[in-house]
C-alpha positions in Angstrom: 4.0 31.4 -63.8 1.9 33.7 -61.7 1.9 34.0 -57.9 -1.8 33.3 -58.0 -1.1 29.9 -59.4 1.3 29.1 -56.6 -1.1 30.3 -54.0 -3.9 28.1 -55.4 -1.4 25.1 -55.5 -0.4 25.7 -51.9 -4.0 25.9 -50.6 -5.0 22.7 -52.5 -1.9 20.9 -51.2 -2.8 21.8 -47.7 -6.5 20.9 -48.0 -6.4 18.1 -50.6 -10.0 18.8 -51.4 -11.0 20.9 -54.5 -14.4 21.9 -53.1 -13.0 23.1 -49.7 -9.9 24.7 -51.2 -11.9 26.7 -53.8 -14.3 27.8 -51.0 -11.4 29.1 -48.9 -9.9 30.8 -51.9 -13.2 32.4 -52.9 -13.1 31.0 -56.4 -15.1 28.4 -58.3 -14.0 24.8 -58.3 -13.6 25.0 -62.1 -11.2 28.0 -61.8 -9.1 26.1 -59.3 -9.0 23.0 -61.5 -8.0 25.0 -64.5 -5.2 26.8 -62.6 -3.8 23.5 -61.3 -3.9 22.0 -64.9 -2.1 25.1 -66.1 0.6 24.9 -63.4 1.1 21.2 -64.1 1.4 22.0 -67.8 3.9 24.7 -67.3 6.0 22.6 -65.0 5.7 19.5 -67.1 4.9 17.4 -63.9 1.9 16.0 -62.2 1.4 17.7 -58.8 -1.7 15.8 -57.7 -3.2 12.4 -58.2 -7.0 12.1 -58.3 -8.3 8.7 -57.2 -12.0 8.6 -57.1 -13.2 11.6 -55.1 -9.9 11.8 -53.2 -6.9 14.0 -54.0 -3.3 13.1 -53.2 -0.1 15.1 -53.5 2.4 13.3 -55.7 6.1 12.9 -54.6 7.2 15.7 -57.0 4.2 17.8 -55.8 5.4 17.3 -52.2 9.0 18.3 -53.2 7.7 21.4 -55.0 5.6 22.6 -52.1 8.4 24.2 -50.0 9.7 26.0 -53.1 6.3 27.4 -53.8 5.9 28.6 -50.3 9.4 30.2 -50.3 8.6 31.9 -53.6 5.5 33.5 -52.1 7.4 34.6 -49.0 10.3 36.1 -50.9 8.0 38.0 -53.3 5.8 39.4 -50.6 8.9 40.4 -48.5 10.4 42.2 -51.5 7.2 44.1 -52.1 7.0 45.0 -48.4 10.6 46.2 -48.3 9.9 48.6 -51.2 6.8 49.9 -49.5 8.7 50.4 -46.3 11.5 52.3 -48.1 8.9 54.7 -49.4 6.8 54.7 -46.2 3.8 53.4 -48.1 1.6 51.8 -45.5 -0.6 49.5 -47.5 -1.3 45.8 -47.5 -2.0 43.4 -44.6 -0.7 42.9 -41.1 -1.4 39.3 -39.8 -1.2 38.8 -36.1 -1.5 35.6 -34.1 -2.7 36.0 -30.5 -3.8 33.8 -27.7 -7.4 34.3 -26.5 -6.4 35.6 -23.1 -4.6 38.6 -24.6 -7.5 39.5 -27.0 -9.3 41.9 -24.6 -6.3 44.1 -24.1 -5.9 44.6 -27.9 -9.2 46.5 -28.5 -7.8 50.0 -27.8 -4.6 49.3 -29.8 -6.6 48.0 -32.8 -8.8 51.2 -32.9 -5.7 53.4 -32.7 -3.8 51.5 -35.3 -6.7 51.5 -37.8 -7.1 55.2 -37.4 -3.4 55.9 -38.0 -3.0 53.4 -40.8 -6.4 53.0 -42.5 -5.0 51.3 -45.6 -3.6 48.4 -43.6 -5.9 45.5 -43.3 -5.6 43.8 -39.9 -6.0 40.1 -39.8 -6.1 38.6 -36.2 -6.1 34.9 -35.7 -6.8 33.7 -32.1 -5.9 30.4 -30.4 -6.1 29.0 -26.9 -2.6 27.5 -27.4 0.7 29.2 -27.4 2.1 26.3 -29.4 -0.5 26.9 -32.1 0.3 30.5 -32.6 4.0 29.5 -32.8 3.2 27.1 -35.5 1.2 29.8 -37.4 4.4 31.9 -37.2 6.7 29.2 -38.6 4.2 28.4 -41.4 4.1 32.1 -42.5 0.4 32.4 -41.6 1.1 35.4 -39.4 3.7 38.2 -39.4 4.2 38.0 -35.6 2.4 36.6 -32.6 1.5 37.8 -29.1 1.7 35.2 -26.3 2.8 34.6 -22.8 6.5 33.7 -22.5 7.3 30.0 -22.0 10.4 28.7 -20.5 11.5 27.3 -23.8 10.8 28.2 -27.5 12.4 26.8 -30.6 15.8 28.2 -31.5 14.3 29.8 -34.7 11.8 31.8 -32.6 12.8 35.3 -31.6 11.2 36.3 -28.3 11.0 40.0 -27.2 9.5 40.7 -23.8 6.8 43.5 -23.9 5.4 43.9 -20.4 4.3 41.8 -17.4 0.7 40.7 -17.0 0.2 39.3 -13.5 -2.6 37.0 -12.5 -5.3 38.8 -10.6 -8.7 38.3 -9.1 -11.3 39.8 -11.5 -14.4 41.2 -9.9 -17.1 43.7 -10.6 -16.5 47.2 -9.2 -19.6 46.8 -6.9 -18.0 43.8 -5.2 -16.6 44.4 -1.7 -13.5 42.5 -2.9 -12.8 45.3 -5.4 -11.6 47.6 -2.7 -8.8 45.2 -1.6 -5.2 45.9 -2.5 -4.3 42.2 -2.6 -6.0 38.9 -1.9 -4.9 35.4 -1.1 -6.0 32.6 -3.5 -7.2 30.7 -0.4 -9.9 33.3 0.2 -11.5 32.7 -3.1 -12.7 29.2 -2.1 -15.7 30.9 -0.5 -17.0 32.6 -3.7 -18.6 31.4 -7.0 -15.5 31.0 -9.1 -15.4 30.7 -12.9 -12.1 29.8 -14.6 -10.7 29.0 -18.0 -10.9 25.3 -18.8 -7.9 23.1 -18.0 -5.1 23.1 -20.6 -4.7 26.8 -21.1 -1.5 28.5 -20.0 -3.4 30.8 -17.7 -5.2 27.9 -16.0 -1.9 26.0 -15.6 -0.4 29.0 -13.9 -3.4 29.3 -11.6 -3.2 25.6 -10.7 0.6 25.9 -10.0 0.0 28.7 -7.5 -2.9 26.9 -5.9 -0.9 23.7 -5.5 2.1 25.5 -4.0 -0.3 27.1 -1.6 -1.8 23.8 -0.7 -5.2 24.8 -2.1 -7.5 22.8 -4.3 -9.6 25.2 -6.4 -13.0 23.9 -7.3 -14.5 26.3 -9.8 -18.3 26.3 -10.3 -17.8 27.0 -14.0 -15.1 26.3 -16.6 -15.2 28.3 -19.8 -12.8 28.2 -22.9 -13.5 31.9 -23.7 -12.0 34.8 -21.8 -14.6 37.2 -23.1 -17.5 35.0 -21.8 -15.8 34.8 -18.4 -15.6 38.6 -18.3 -19.3 38.8 -19.2 -20.1 36.5 -16.3 -18.1 38.7 -13.9 -20.0 41.7 -15.3 -23.2 40.3 -13.8 -21.7 40.7 -10.3 -22.5 37.1 -9.4 -19.2 35.6 -10.4 -15.5 36.1 -9.8 -12.6 34.8 -11.9 -8.8 34.7 -12.0 -7.3 36.2 -15.2 -4.5 38.4 -16.2 -4.4 42.1 -15.1 -4.7 43.3 -18.7 -7.8 41.2 -19.4 -9.9 44.1 -18.0 -8.3 46.9 -20.0 -11.5 47.4 -22.1 -13.8 46.7 -19.2 -14.0 49.8 -16.9 -16.6 48.2 -14.7 -14.3 45.4 -13.7 -11.4 45.5 -11.2 -8.2 43.4 -11.1 -7.0 42.7 -7.6 -3.4 41.3 -7.4 -2.9 37.9 -5.8 -0.7 37.8 -2.7 1.0 34.6 -3.8 4.2 34.7 -5.9 4.6 33.0 -9.2 1.7 34.5 -11.0 3.6 37.2 -12.9 3.1 36.2 -16.6 5.2 37.9 -19.3 3.6 39.1 -22.5 6.0 38.6 -25.4 6.3 39.3 -29.1 7.2 36.2 -31.1 8.9 36.6 -34.5 10.7 34.3 -36.8 14.5 34.8 -36.8 15.9 36.0 -40.1 12.5 37.0 -41.5 12.0 40.6 -42.6 10.1 42.6 -40.1 7.4 44.9 -41.5 7.6 48.5 -40.5 3.8 48.5 -39.7 4.4 45.5 -37.4 6.7 47.6 -35.3 4.2 50.5 -35.4 1.5 48.2 -34.0 3.8 47.0 -31.2 4.6 50.6 -30.3 0.9 51.3 -30.0 0.4 48.3 -27.8 3.2 49.3 -25.5 1.9 52.9 -25.3 -1.7 51.9 -24.6 -0.7 49.5 -21.9 2.2 51.4 -20.2 -0.1 53.6 -18.1 -2.0 50.5 -16.9 1.0 48.6 -15.6 
């Protein structure tokens, strides 16, 4: 049985829709159907039930799914180990990252791509730290970059990279840009735009405000860090984001908050016991180097 057959089976088992699965696999529906029939024939079992237009995973199909996933992981890991032994930098590097950290990655991505042009970078963004952790455990990413929570699952390896404190983000033309520090209370007099409630950054902001006895009333709430930064670029808005969110925005300034408790920690999340690609470590080293002079 070929690995391609297993990959097709896994994707269909996740989607349970031939049309959508074939689209995601970039193959025709007939090719997918033929592959599934071939796999079922070789195994001598029925993996899927087709009732009308709906597709269901059989009990034996459900039992086979973790073995198929593990076979893919072990094969890809073995190939990667051989490449690393020979220092052959080819293949893919899959990274999960929360939206708030995306702006700081621009310079690192450019550097990495120049140094390792045969490595295809695949970045998956999410607003949720929990979501990128799930991606990690389901082998959708090789590692993840997120803020450090108080607790992670016991199977998640957490490595602290660098601090990323909350700051007032303003345009360089703003009179606030010259300040060394500012109190969160002073921001109630300005047009404030924040990330929507629910994000880790917003929770940290609300925690600081509550401890300071302040009720922040933003004039705008956005679920996209880049859009927030574009709004600040106009000079008409201010925001509260992490210090490193302005790394690729030289016209913006990050003014530290006076209040304590806003020092977020950027961490590398990996799965314990999983082989760590050499190129993953190279990418992390580039991130640390590009951010070290900005801390």
